[in-house]
LUMLUMPA-703894 format. One line per 5 residues: number of its first residue (from 1); their letters; for each residue x, y, z of N, C-alpha, C, CB. Coordinates in Angstrom, 1 decimal. Glycine has a CB too. Layout:
NUM> a> X,Y,Z,X,Y,Z,X,Y,Z,X,Y,Z  ...
//
This chain:
1> mkklk> 5.2,18.5,9.2,5.5,18.9,10.6,6.7,18.1,11.1,4.2,18.7,11.5  7.5,18.8,12.0,8.7,18.2,12.4,8.5,16.9,13.2,9.5,19.2,13.3  7.5,16.9,14.1,7.2,15.8,15.0,6.7,14.6,14.2,6.3,16.1,16.1  6.1,14.8,13.0,5.5,13.8,12.2,6.4,13.2,11.2,4.2,14.3,11.5  7.7,13.7,11.2,8.7,13.2,10.3,9.9,12.7,11.0,9.0,14.3,9.2
6> kilak> 10.5,11.6,10.4,11.8,11.2,10.9,12.6,10.6,9.7,11.7,10.1,12.1  13.9,10.6,9.9,14.7,10.1,8.8,14.4,8.6,8.6,16.2,10.3,9.1  14.2,8.2,7.4,13.9,6.8,7.1,15.3,6.0,6.9,13.1,6.6,5.8  15.5,5.1,7.8,16.8,4.4,7.7,17.0,3.6,6.4,16.9,3.4,8.9  18.2,3.6,5.9,18.5,2.9,4.6,19.2,1.6,5.0,19.5,3.8,3.7
11> hsgrg> 18.7,0.5,4.3,19.3,-0.8,4.4,19.9,-1.3,3.1,18.2,-1.8,4.9  19.5,-0.7,2.0,20.1,-1.0,0.7,20.1,-2.4,0.4,21.5,-0.5,0.6  19.0,-3.1,0.8,18.9,-4.6,0.5,19.9,-5.5,1.2,19.0,-4.7,-1.0  20.5,-5.0,2.2,21.5,-5.8,3.0,20.9,-6.2,4.3,22.8,-5.0,3.2  21.3,-7.4,4.8,20.9,-7.8,6.1,21.8,-7.3,7.2,20.9,-9.4,6.1
16> ssgqi> 21.7,-7.8,8.4,22.5,-7.3,9.5,24.0,-7.6,9.3,22.0,-7.9,10.8  24.3,-8.7,8.6,25.7,-9.1,8.3,26.3,-8.3,7.2,25.8,-10.6,8.1  25.5,-7.5,6.5,26.0,-6.8,5.3,25.9,-7.5,4.0,27.4,-6.5,5.6  25.4,-8.7,4.0,25.2,-9.5,2.8,24.0,-9.0,2.0,25.2,-11.0,3.0  24.0,-9.1,0.7,22.9,-8.7,-0.1,21.8,-9.7,0.0,23.3,-8.5,-1.6
21> svrhq> 20.6,-9.2,0.5,19.5,-10.1,0.6,18.4,-9.8,-0.5,18.8,-10.0,2.0  18.4,-8.5,-0.9,17.5,-8.1,-2.0,18.4,-7.4,-3.1,16.4,-7.2,-1.5  18.4,-7.9,-4.3,19.3,-7.4,-5.3,18.8,-6.1,-5.9,19.5,-8.4,-6.4  19.6,-5.3,-6.5,19.3,-4.1,-7.3,18.8,-3.0,-6.4,18.2,-4.4,-8.3  19.2,-2.9,-5.1,18.9,-1.8,-4.2,20.1,-1.1,-3.7,18.0,-2.3,-3.1
26> ggrhk> 20.0,0.2,-3.5,21.1,0.9,-2.8,21.3,2.3,-3.5,22.3,0.1,-2.9  21.9,3.2,-2.7,22.3,4.5,-3.2,21.1,5.5,-3.4,22.9,4.3,-4.5  20.1,5.3,-2.6,19.0,6.3,-2.8,19.2,7.6,-2.0,17.6,5.7,-2.5  18.4,8.6,-2.4,18.5,9.9,-1.7,17.9,9.7,-0.3,17.8,11.0,-2.5  18.3,10.6,0.6,17.8,10.6,2.0,16.3,10.9,2.0,18.6,11.6,2.9
31> rflrt> 15.5,10.2,2.7,14.1,10.5,2.8,13.6,10.7,4.2,13.3,9.3,2.1  12.5,11.4,4.3,11.8,11.4,5.6,10.6,10.5,5.6,11.3,12.9,5.9  10.4,9.8,6.7,9.2,8.9,6.8,8.1,9.7,7.6,9.6,7.6,7.6  7.0,9.9,6.9,5.9,10.5,7.5,5.1,9.5,8.4,5.0,11.2,6.5  4.7,9.9,9.6,3.9,9.0,10.4,2.5,9.2,10.1,4.2,9.3,11.9
36> idfar> 1.8,8.2,9.5,0.4,8.2,9.1,-0.4,7.7,10.2,0.2,7.4,7.7  -1.5,8.4,10.4,-2.5,7.9,11.5,-3.5,7.0,10.8,-3.2,9.1,12.1  -3.1,5.7,10.6,-4.0,4.7,10.0,-5.1,4.4,10.9,-3.2,3.5,9.6  -5.0,4.5,12.2,-6.0,4.1,13.2,-7.0,5.3,13.4,-5.4,3.7,14.5  -6.8,6.5,12.9,-7.6,7.6,13.1,-7.9,7.8,14.6,-9.0,7.5,12.3
41> sekgv> -6.8,8.0,15.3,-6.9,8.0,16.8,-7.7,9.1,17.4,-5.5,8.1,17.3  -7.9,10.3,16.7,-8.7,11.4,17.2,-10.2,11.2,16.8,-8.2,12.8,16.6  -10.9,10.3,17.5,-12.2,10.0,17.2,-13.2,11.0,17.8,-12.6,8.5,17.6  -14.3,11.3,17.0,-15.3,12.1,17.5,-15.0,13.6,17.4,-15.7,11.8,18.9  -13.8,14.0,16.9,-13.4,15.3,16.8,-13.1,15.7,15.3,-12.1,15.6,17.6
46> agrve> -13.8,16.7,14.8,-13.6,17.1,13.4,-12.3,17.9,13.3,-14.8,18.0,13.0  -11.6,17.6,12.2,-10.3,18.2,11.9,-10.3,18.9,10.6,-9.1,17.2,12.0  -9.5,19.9,10.4,-9.4,20.6,9.1,-8.2,20.2,8.3,-9.5,22.1,9.4  -8.4,20.1,7.0,-7.3,19.7,6.1,-6.4,20.9,5.9,-7.8,19.2,4.7  -5.2,20.9,6.5,-4.3,22.1,6.4,-3.6,22.1,5.0,-3.2,22.0,7.5
51> sleyd> -3.2,20.9,4.5,-2.5,20.8,3.3,-2.5,19.4,2.7,-1.0,21.3,3.4  -2.4,19.3,1.4,-2.3,18.0,0.7,-0.8,17.9,0.3,-3.2,17.9,-0.5  -0.1,16.8,0.6,1.3,16.7,0.4,1.7,15.4,-0.3,2.1,16.8,1.7  2.8,15.4,-1.0,3.4,14.3,-1.6,4.2,13.5,-0.6,4.3,14.7,-2.9  4.1,12.2,-0.6,4.9,11.3,0.2,5.8,10.4,-0.7,4.0,10.5,1.2
56> pnrta> 7.1,10.5,-0.6,7.9,9.7,-1.5,7.9,8.2,-1.1,9.3,10.2,-1.4  7.3,7.8,0.0,7.3,6.4,0.4,6.1,5.7,0.1,7.5,6.4,1.9  5.1,6.3,-0.6,3.9,5.7,-1.0,3.3,6.2,-2.3,2.8,5.8,0.1  2.4,5.5,-2.9,1.8,5.9,-4.2,0.6,6.8,-4.0,1.4,4.7,-5.0  0.1,7.0,-2.8,-1.0,7.9,-2.6,-0.5,9.2,-1.9,-2.1,7.2,-1.7
61> niali> -1.2,10.3,-2.2,-0.9,11.6,-1.5,-1.4,11.5,-0.1,-1.5,12.8,-2.3  -0.9,12.4,0.8,-1.3,12.4,2.2,-1.9,13.8,2.5,-0.2,12.1,3.1  -2.7,13.9,3.5,-3.3,15.1,3.9,-2.9,15.4,5.4,-4.9,15.1,3.8  -2.5,16.6,5.7,-2.2,17.0,7.0,-3.4,17.6,7.7,-1.0,18.1,7.1  -3.8,17.0,8.8,-5.1,17.4,9.5,-4.7,18.1,10.8,-6.0,16.1,9.8
66> lypng> -5.4,19.2,11.0,-5.2,20.0,12.2,-6.5,19.9,13.0,-4.9,21.5,12.0  -6.4,19.4,14.3,-7.6,19.3,15.2,-7.7,20.5,16.1,-7.5,18.0,16.0  -8.9,20.8,16.6,-9.1,21.9,17.5,-8.2,22.0,18.7,-10.5,22.0,18.0  -7.7,20.8,19.2,-6.9,20.7,20.4,-5.4,20.9,20.0,-7.0,19.4,21.1  -5.1,21.3,18.7,-3.7,21.6,18.3,-3.0,20.4,17.8,-3.0,22.1,19.4
71> vrcyi> -3.6,19.2,17.9,-2.9,18.0,17.4,-2.9,17.9,15.9,-3.6,16.7,18.0  -1.8,17.6,15.2,-1.7,17.4,13.8,-1.5,15.9,13.5,-0.7,18.3,13.2  -2.1,15.4,12.4,-1.9,14.1,12.0,-1.9,14.0,10.5,-3.0,13.1,12.6  -1.2,13.0,9.9,-1.3,12.7,8.5,-2.3,11.6,8.3,0.1,12.4,7.9  -3.1,11.7,7.2,-4.0,10.6,6.8,-3.8,10.5,5.3,-5.5,10.9,7.2
76> lapeg> -4.2,9.4,4.7,-4.2,9.2,3.3,-5.3,10.1,2.7,-4.4,7.7,2.9  -4.9,10.7,1.5,-5.8,11.7,0.9,-6.7,11.0,-0.2,-5.1,12.9,0.3  -8.0,10.9,0.0,-8.9,10.3,-1.1,-9.2,11.4,-2.1,-10.1,9.7,-0.5  -9.8,10.9,-3.2,-10.2,11.8,-4.3,-11.3,12.7,-3.7,-10.7,11.0,-5.5  -11.3,13.9,-4.1,-12.4,14.8,-3.7,-12.1,15.6,-2.4,-13.6,14.1,-3.5
81> lsqgd> -11.0,15.2,-1.7,-10.6,16.0,-0.5,-9.8,17.2,-0.9,-9.9,15.0,0.5  -10.1,18.3,-0.4,-9.4,19.6,-0.7,-9.0,20.3,0.6,-10.3,20.5,-1.5  -8.0,21.2,0.4,-7.5,22.0,1.5,-8.7,22.8,2.1,-6.4,22.9,1.1  -8.8,22.8,3.4,-9.9,23.5,4.1,-11.1,22.7,4.4,-10.3,24.7,3.3  -11.2,21.5,3.9,-12.3,20.6,4.2,-12.2,20.0,5.6,-12.3,19.4,3.2
86> evias> -13.3,19.6,6.2,-13.3,19.0,7.5,-13.5,17.5,7.4,-14.5,19.6,8.4  -12.8,16.8,8.2,-12.9,15.3,8.2,-13.1,14.9,9.7,-11.7,14.6,7.6  -13.8,13.8,9.9,-14.0,13.3,11.2,-14.1,11.8,11.2,-15.4,13.9,11.8  -13.6,11.2,12.3,-13.7,9.7,12.5,-14.7,9.5,13.6,-12.3,9.1,12.9  -15.9,9.1,13.3,-17.0,8.9,14.2,-18.0,7.9,13.8,-17.7,10.3,14.4
91> edapi> -18.7,7.3,14.7,-19.6,6.2,14.3,-20.8,6.7,13.6,-20.1,5.5,15.6  -21.1,8.0,13.7,-22.2,8.6,13.0,-21.8,9.7,12.0,-23.3,9.2,13.9  -20.5,9.6,11.5,-20.0,10.6,10.6,-20.7,10.6,9.3,-18.5,10.4,10.4  -20.9,11.7,8.6,-21.5,11.7,7.2,-20.6,10.9,6.2,-21.7,13.1,6.7  -21.2,10.4,5.2,-20.5,9.6,4.2,-19.8,10.5,3.2,-21.5,8.6,3.5
96> npgna> -18.8,11.2,3.6,-18.0,12.1,2.8,-16.6,11.6,2.7,-18.0,13.5,3.4  -15.8,11.9,1.6,-14.5,11.5,1.5,-13.6,11.9,2.6,-13.9,12.0,0.1  -12.8,11.0,3.2,-11.9,11.3,4.3,-12.5,11.0,5.7,-11.6,12.7,4.2  -13.8,10.8,5.8,-14.4,10.5,7.0,-14.3,9.0,7.3,-15.9,10.9,7.1  -14.1,8.6,8.6,-13.9,7.2,8.9,-15.1,6.7,9.8,-12.5,7.0,9.7
101> lplan> -15.5,5.5,9.5,-16.7,5.0,10.3,-16.4,3.4,10.4,-18.0,5.3,9.6  -17.2,2.8,11.4,-17.2,1.3,11.4,-17.9,0.8,10.1,-17.9,0.8,12.7  -17.5,-0.3,9.6,-18.0,-0.8,8.4,-19.5,-1.1,8.5,-17.4,-2.1,8.0  -20.0,-1.4,9.7,-21.4,-1.7,9.9,-22.3,-0.4,9.6,-21.7,-2.2,11.3  -21.7,0.8,9.8,-22.4,2.0,9.6,-22.2,2.6,8.2,-22.0,3.0,10.6
106> ipvgt> -21.5,1.9,7.3,-21.3,2.5,6.0,-22.3,1.8,5.0,-19.8,2.2,5.5  -23.0,2.6,4.2,-24.0,2.0,3.3,-23.4,1.1,2.3,-24.8,3.1,2.6  -24.2,0.1,1.8,-23.8,-0.8,0.8,-23.6,0.0,-0.5,-24.9,-1.9,0.5  -22.5,-0.4,-1.2,-22.2,0.3,-2.5,-21.2,1.4,-2.3,-23.4,0.9,-3.1  -20.8,1.8,-1.1,-19.9,2.9,-0.8,-18.4,2.4,-1.1,-20.0,3.4,0.6
111> tvhnl> -17.6,3.3,-1.7,-16.2,3.0,-1.9,-15.4,3.4,-0.7,-15.7,3.7,-3.2  -14.6,2.5,-0.2,-13.8,2.8,1.0,-12.3,2.4,0.8,-14.4,2.0,2.2  -11.5,2.9,1.7,-10.0,2.5,1.7,-9.6,2.5,3.2,-9.2,3.5,0.9  -8.3,2.1,3.4,-7.7,2.0,4.7,-8.6,1.2,5.7,-7.6,3.4,5.3  -8.7,-0.1,5.2,-9.6,-1.0,6.0,-8.8,-1.7,7.1,-10.1,-2.1,5.0
116> eikpg> -9.5,-1.8,8.2,-8.9,-2.6,9.4,-9.2,-4.1,9.2,-9.5,-2.1,10.7  -8.2,-4.9,9.4,-8.3,-6.3,9.4,-8.8,-6.8,10.8,-7.0,-7.1,9.0  -8.2,-6.2,11.8,-8.6,-6.5,13.2,-9.1,-5.2,13.8,-7.5,-7.1,14.1  -10.3,-5.1,14.3,-10.8,-3.9,14.9,-9.9,-3.3,15.9,-12.2,-4.1,15.5  -9.6,-2.0,15.8,-8.8,-1.3,16.7,-7.3,-1.3,16.4,-8.9,-1.9,18.0
121> kggqm> -6.9,-2.1,15.4,-5.5,-2.2,15.0,-5.0,-1.1,14.1,-5.1,-3.5,14.4  -6.0,-0.5,13.4,-5.6,0.5,12.4,-5.7,-0.1,11.0,-4.2,1.1,12.6  -5.9,0.8,10.0,-6.1,0.3,8.6,-4.8,-0.4,8.1,-6.4,1.5,7.7  -5.0,-1.5,7.4,-3.9,-2.3,6.8,-4.1,-2.7,5.4,-3.7,-3.6,7.6  -5.4,-2.5,4.9,-5.6,-2.9,3.5,-6.1,-1.7,2.7,-6.7,-4.1,3.5
126> vrsgg> -5.9,-1.8,1.4,-6.4,-0.8,0.4,-5.8,0.6,0.8,-7.9,-0.7,0.3  -4.5,0.7,0.6,-3.8,1.9,1.0,-3.0,2.5,-0.1,-2.9,1.7,2.2  -2.9,1.9,-1.3,-2.1,2.4,-2.4,-2.9,3.3,-3.3,-1.5,1.2,-3.2  -2.2,4.2,-4.0,-2.8,5.2,-4.8,-3.7,4.6,-5.9,-1.8,6.0,-5.5  -4.9,5.3,-6.1,-5.9,4.8,-7.1,-6.8,3.7,-6.7,-5.2,4.5,-8.3
131> ngaqv> -6.6,3.1,-5.5,-7.3,1.9,-5.1,-8.5,2.3,-4.2,-6.4,1.0,-4.3  -9.5,1.4,-4.3,-10.7,1.6,-3.5,-11.4,0.2,-3.4,-11.7,2.7,-4.0  -12.0,-0.1,-2.3,-12.8,-1.3,-2.1,-14.3,-0.9,-2.0,-12.3,-2.1,-0.8  -15.1,-1.8,-2.3,-16.6,-1.5,-2.3,-17.3,-2.4,-1.3,-17.2,-1.7,-3.7  -18.2,-1.8,-0.5,-19.0,-2.5,0.4,-20.1,-3.2,-0.4,-19.7,-1.5,1.5
136> qsken> -20.1,-4.6,-0.3,-21.0,-5.4,-1.2,-22.3,-5.7,-0.5,-20.3,-6.7,-1.5  -22.2,-6.2,0.8,-23.4,-6.6,1.5,-23.1,-6.7,3.0,-24.0,-7.9,0.9  -24.1,-7.0,3.8,-24.0,-7.2,5.2,-24.7,-8.4,5.6,-24.5,-5.9,6.0  -24.0,-9.2,6.4,-24.6,-10.5,6.9,-24.3,-10.6,8.4,-23.9,-11.7,6.2  -25.4,-10.4,9.2,-25.3,-10.4,10.7,-24.3,-9.4,11.1,-24.9,-11.8,11.2
141> ddvli> -23.3,-9.8,11.8,-22.3,-8.8,12.3,-21.1,-8.6,11.3,-21.7,-9.3,13.6  -21.2,-9.3,10.2,-20.1,-9.2,9.2,-20.5,-8.3,8.0,-19.7,-10.6,8.7  -19.4,-7.8,7.3,-19.6,-7.0,6.1,-18.8,-7.6,5.0,-19.3,-5.5,6.4  -19.4,-7.8,3.8,-18.6,-8.3,2.7,-18.1,-7.2,1.9,-19.6,-9.3,1.9  -16.8,-7.2,1.6,-16.1,-6.2,0.9,-15.5,-6.7,-0.4,-15.0,-5.5,1.8
146> klpsg> -15.7,-6.0,-1.5,-15.0,-6.4,-2.7,-13.7,-5.6,-2.8,-15.9,-6.2,-4.0  -12.6,-6.3,-2.8,-11.3,-5.7,-2.8,-10.8,-5.3,-4.2,-10.2,-6.6,-2.1  -9.8,-4.5,-4.3,-9.4,-4.1,-5.7,-9.0,-5.2,-6.6,-8.2,-3.1,-5.6  -8.5,-6.3,-6.0,-8.1,-7.5,-6.8,-9.3,-8.3,-7.3,-7.3,-8.5,-5.9  -10.5,-7.9,-6.9,-11.7,-8.7,-7.3,-12.2,-9.7,-6.2,-11.5,-9.4,-8.6
151> eirrf> -11.3,-9.9,-5.2,-11.6,-10.8,-4.2,-12.7,-10.3,-3.2,-10.4,-11.2,-3.3  -13.7,-11.1,-2.9,-14.7,-10.7,-1.9,-14.4,-11.3,-0.6,-16.2,-11.1,-2.4  -14.2,-10.5,0.4,-13.7,-10.9,1.7,-14.7,-10.5,2.9,-12.3,-10.5,2.0  -14.7,-11.3,3.9,-15.6,-11.0,5.0,-14.8,-10.2,6.1,-16.1,-12.3,5.7  -15.4,-9.1,6.6,-14.8,-8.2,7.6,-15.7,-8.1,8.8,-14.3,-6.8,7.0
156> sgdaw> -15.2,-7.8,9.9,-16.1,-7.6,11.1,-16.7,-6.2,10.9,-15.2,-7.6,12.4  -18.0,-6.1,11.3,-18.7,-4.8,11.3,-18.1,-3.8,12.2,-20.1,-5.0,11.6  -17.3,-4.2,13.2,-16.7,-3.3,14.1,-15.4,-2.7,13.5,-16.4,-3.9,15.4  -14.9,-3.3,12.4,-13.7,-2.8,11.8,-13.9,-1.4,11.1,-13.1,-3.8,10.8  -13.0,-0.5,11.2,-13.2,0.9,10.7,-12.6,0.9,9.3,-12.5,1.9,11.6
161> atvgq> -13.2,1.8,8.5,-12.6,2.1,7.1,-12.9,3.6,6.9,-13.3,1.2,6.1  -12.2,4.1,5.9,-12.3,5.5,5.5,-13.0,5.6,4.2,-10.9,6.2,5.4  -14.0,6.6,4.1,-14.8,6.7,2.9,-14.0,7.3,1.7,-16.0,7.6,3.2  -14.2,6.8,0.5,-13.6,7.4,-0.7,-12.5,6.5,-1.3,-13.0,8.7,-0.3  -12.2,6.8,-2.6,-11.2,6.1,-3.3,-9.9,7.0,-3.2,-11.6,5.8,-4.8
166> lakve> -8.8,6.3,-3.0,-7.5,7.1,-2.9,-7.1,7.7,-4.3,-6.4,6.1,-2.4  -6.6,8.9,-4.2,-6.2,9.6,-5.4,-4.9,9.0,-5.9,-6.1,11.1,-5.2  -4.8,9.0,-7.3,-3.5,8.6,-7.9,-2.5,9.7,-7.9,-3.8,8.1,-9.3  -1.3,9.4,-7.7,-0.2,10.4,-7.8,0.2,10.4,-9.3,1.0,10.0,-6.9  0.3,11.6,-9.9,0.7,11.7,-11.3,2.0,11.0,-11.5,0.7,13.2,-11.7
171> kvrlr> 2.1,10.3,-12.6,3.4,9.6,-13.0,4.4,10.6,-13.3,3.2,8.6,-14.1  5.6,10.4,-12.7,6.7,11.3,-13.0,7.5,10.7,-14.2,7.6,11.5,-11.8  7.8,11.5,-15.2,8.6,11.0,-16.3,10.1,11.0,-15.9,8.3,11.8,-17.6  10.7,9.8,-15.9,12.1,9.7,-15.6,12.9,10.0,-16.8,12.4,8.3,-15.0  13.6,11.1,-16.8,14.3,11.6,-18.0,15.7,11.1,-18.1,14.3,13.1,-18.0
176> kagan> 16.3,10.4,-17.1,17.6,9.9,-17.2,17.7,8.7,-16.2,18.7,11.0,-16.9  18.8,7.9,-16.4,19.0,6.8,-15.5,19.2,7.2,-14.1,20.2,6.0,-16.0  19.8,8.4,-13.9,20.1,8.9,-12.5,18.9,9.1,-11.7,20.9,10.2,-12.6  17.7,9.4,-12.4,16.5,9.6,-11.6,16.1,8.3,-10.9,15.4,10.0,-12.5  16.3,7.2,-11.5,16.0,5.9,-10.9,17.1,5.6,-9.8,16.0,4.7,-11.9
181> rrrgk> 18.3,5.9,-10.0,19.4,5.7,-9.1,19.1,6.4,-7.8,20.7,6.1,-9.6  18.6,7.6,-7.9,18.2,8.4,-6.7,17.1,7.8,-5.9,17.9,9.9,-7.1  16.3,7.0,-6.6,15.2,6.3,-5.9,15.6,5.0,-5.3,14.0,6.1,-6.9  16.9,4.7,-5.4,17.4,3.5,-4.8,17.4,2.3,-5.7,16.7,3.2,-3.6  17.2,2.4,-7.0,17.1,1.3,-7.9,18.5,1.2,-8.7,16.0,1.4,-8.9
186> rptvr> 19.1,0.1,-8.5,20.4,-0.2,-9.1,20.2,-0.9,-10.4,21.4,-0.9,-8.2  21.1,-1.0,-11.3,20.9,-1.6,-12.6,20.6,-3.1,-12.5,22.2,-1.4,-13.5  19.8,-3.6,-13.5,19.4,-5.0,-13.6,20.0,-5.6,-14.9,17.8,-5.1,-13.5  20.6,-6.7,-14.7,21.2,-7.4,-15.9,20.3,-8.6,-16.2,22.7,-7.8,-15.7  20.0,-8.8,-17.5,19.2,-10.0,-17.9,20.0,-11.2,-17.6,18.7,-9.9,-19.3
191> gvamh> 19.3,-12.3,-17.2,19.9,-13.6,-17.0,20.6,-14.1,-18.2,19.0,-14.6,-16.4  19.9,-13.9,-19.4,20.5,-14.5,-20.7,21.8,-13.8,-21.1,19.4,-14.5,-21.8  22.0,-12.6,-20.5,23.2,-11.9,-20.9,24.4,-12.2,-20.0,23.0,-10.4,-20.8  24.2,-13.1,-19.0,25.2,-13.5,-18.0,25.9,-14.8,-18.5,24.7,-13.7,-16.6  27.0,-15.1,-17.8,27.7,-16.4,-18.1,27.0,-17.5,-17.3,29.2,-16.3,-17.8
196> pgahp> 27.2,-18.8,-17.7,26.4,-19.9,-17.1,26.7,-20.0,-15.6,26.8,-21.1,-17.8  27.8,-19.6,-15.1,28.1,-19.7,-13.7,27.3,-18.7,-12.9,29.5,-19.6,-13.4  26.8,-17.6,-13.5,26.1,-16.5,-12.7,24.6,-16.7,-12.8,26.5,-15.2,-13.3  24.1,-17.4,-13.8,22.6,-17.5,-13.9,22.3,-18.7,-14.8,22.0,-16.2,-14.6  21.2,-19.5,-14.4,20.8,-20.6,-15.2,20.5,-20.3,-16.7,19.6,-21.3,-14.6
201> hggge> 20.1,-19.1,-16.9,19.8,-18.7,-18.3,21.0,-18.3,-19.1,18.8,-17.5,-18.3  22.2,-18.2,-18.5,23.4,-17.7,-19.1,24.0,-18.7,-20.1,24.4,-17.3,-18.1  25.0,-18.1,-20.8,25.7,-18.9,-21.8,25.1,-19.0,-23.1,25.9,-20.3,-21.2  25.6,-19.9,-24.0,25.1,-20.0,-25.3,25.9,-19.2,-26.3,23.6,-19.7,-25.4  25.6,-19.4,-27.6,26.3,-18.7,-28.7,25.4,-17.5,-29.1,26.6,-19.6,-29.9
206> grsge> 25.9,-16.3,-29.1,25.1,-15.2,-29.6,23.9,-14.9,-28.8,24.8,-15.4,-31.1  22.9,-14.4,-29.5,21.6,-14.2,-28.8,20.8,-15.5,-28.7,20.8,-13.1,-29.5  20.6,-15.9,-27.5,19.8,-17.2,-27.3,18.8,-17.0,-26.1,20.8,-18.3,-26.9  17.7,-17.7,-26.2,16.7,-17.6,-25.2,17.1,-18.4,-23.9,15.4,-18.1,-25.7  16.1,-18.5,-23.0,16.4,-19.2,-21.8,16.7,-20.7,-22.0,15.2,-19.1,-20.8
211> gmipk> 15.9,-21.3,-23.0,16.1,-22.7,-23.3,15.6,-23.6,-22.1,17.5,-23.0,-23.5  14.7,-23.1,-21.2,14.3,-23.8,-20.1,13.1,-23.1,-19.5,15.4,-24.1,-19.0  12.5,-23.7,-18.5,11.4,-23.0,-17.7,12.2,-21.8,-17.0,10.7,-23.9,-16.7  11.6,-20.6,-17.1,12.3,-19.4,-16.4,12.6,-19.7,-15.0,11.5,-18.2,-16.5  13.9,-19.4,-14.6,14.4,-19.7,-13.2,15.0,-18.5,-12.6,15.4,-20.9,-13.3
216> tpwgk> 15.1,-18.5,-11.3,15.8,-17.5,-10.5,17.3,-17.7,-10.7,15.3,-17.4,-9.0  18.1,-16.7,-10.2,19.5,-16.9,-10.3,20.0,-18.1,-9.4,20.2,-15.7,-9.8  19.1,-18.6,-8.5,19.5,-19.7,-7.7,18.9,-21.0,-8.1,19.1,-19.4,-6.2  18.3,-21.0,-9.3,17.9,-22.3,-9.9,16.5,-22.7,-9.6,18.8,-23.4,-9.5  15.7,-21.8,-8.9,14.3,-22.2,-8.5,13.4,-21.7,-9.7,13.9,-21.6,-7.2
221> qargv> 12.3,-22.4,-9.8,11.3,-22.0,-10.8,10.7,-20.6,-10.5,10.1,-23.0,-10.9  10.7,-19.8,-11.6,10.4,-18.3,-11.4,8.9,-18.0,-11.7,11.3,-17.5,-12.2  8.2,-18.9,-12.4,6.8,-18.5,-12.7,5.9,-19.7,-12.4,6.7,-18.2,-14.2  4.7,-19.4,-12.1,3.7,-20.4,-11.8,3.8,-21.0,-10.5,3.7,-21.4,-12.9  4.6,-20.5,-9.6,4.7,-21.1,-8.2,3.8,-20.4,-7.3,6.2,-20.9,-7.8
226> ktrkr> 3.0,-21.1,-6.6,2.0,-20.6,-5.6,2.8,-20.2,-4.3,0.9,-21.6,-5.3  2.6,-19.0,-3.8,3.3,-18.5,-2.7,2.4,-18.3,-1.5,4.0,-17.2,-3.0  1.1,-18.5,-1.6,0.2,-18.3,-0.5,0.3,-19.4,0.5,-1.3,-18.1,-1.0  0.3,-19.1,1.8,0.3,-20.2,2.8,-0.9,-21.1,2.7,0.4,-19.6,4.2  -0.7,-22.4,2.9,-1.8,-23.4,2.7,-2.8,-23.2,3.8,-1.2,-24.8,2.7
231> kkysd> -2.4,-22.9,5.0,-3.4,-22.7,6.1,-3.3,-21.3,6.6,-3.1,-23.7,7.2  -3.7,-20.3,5.7,-3.6,-18.9,6.2,-4.9,-18.6,7.0,-3.5,-18.0,4.9  -4.7,-17.8,8.0,-5.8,-17.5,8.9,-7.0,-16.9,8.1,-5.4,-16.5,9.9  -6.8,-16.2,7.0,-7.9,-15.5,6.3,-8.7,-16.4,5.3,-7.4,-14.3,5.7  -8.2,-17.6,5.1,-8.9,-18.5,4.2,-10.4,-18.6,4.4,-8.3,-19.9,4.2
236> klive> -10.8,-18.7,5.7,-12.2,-18.9,6.1,-13.0,-17.6,5.9,-12.3,-19.3,7.5  -12.3,-16.5,5.7,-13.0,-15.2,5.5,-13.2,-14.8,4.0,-12.2,-14.1,6.2  -12.6,-15.6,3.1,-12.7,-15.3,1.7,-13.9,-15.9,1.1,-11.4,-15.7,1.0  -14.8,-15.1,0.6,-16.1,-15.6,0.0,-15.9,-16.0,-1.4,-17.2,-14.5,0.2  -15.1,-15.1,-2.1,-14.8,-15.4,-3.6,-13.4,-15.0,-3.9,-15.8,-14.5,-4.5
241> rkkk> -12.6,-15.9,-4.5,-11.2,-15.7,-4.8,-11.1,-14.6,-5.8,-10.6,-16.9,-5.3  -9.9,-14.0,-5.9,-9.6,-12.9,-6.8,-9.5,-13.5,-8.2,-8.3,-12.2,-6.5  -9.8,-12.7,-9.2,-9.8,-13.1,-10.6,-8.3,-13.3,-11.0,-10.5,-12.1,-11.6  -8.0,-14.4,-11.8,-6.7,-14.6,-12.2,-6.4,-13.9,-13.5,-6.4,-16.2,-12.4
//
């Protein structure tokens, strides 16, 4: 739908000054950004799935929902959702794929996606294709969810989630280098193929390995570095860490 799409601005990995801040980006085809209703704003009203569509900006397909009042919204399309099906976001909605409910009202063992971190803010977790989280147990006002990484995390029972596992988008076989260029991916050169001034791995006679702990082009250690904040707000909500 025209109102649900807008041109996605291109930055090509450059900052406001025009300097490259992310390498190997640029030159992609023009895309439309589809506005996804992660918050399921039309609550208590059943909508019909008009169509299932491909979205170039995400790994999950999307569904166009038409509500009786004429409003149209895009939602993430879970497995089992078909054209013509009805979906609803309600506190007493049936446990069917595409329906959204508060976590407190979803039975233990149910697979969900599009989880809210803060109630009312809209879904922020488990939104990529093929992913699904599982409702593990309930403790007082909290619900324990097993995330796709294997991490078990505590969520508020008032936070909303959508029933079902997200469908995977079929892999597209890239038949030529130009297919990646149109997706905005520019060529990548291995560090060991560069000269010593361009990369710490560069130089040497003939084919040679890194000869050191793998490093970034700027000399920082590239593997085994922890990137999680030491005092992250969600540390107290994690019951079991993800499997390494």
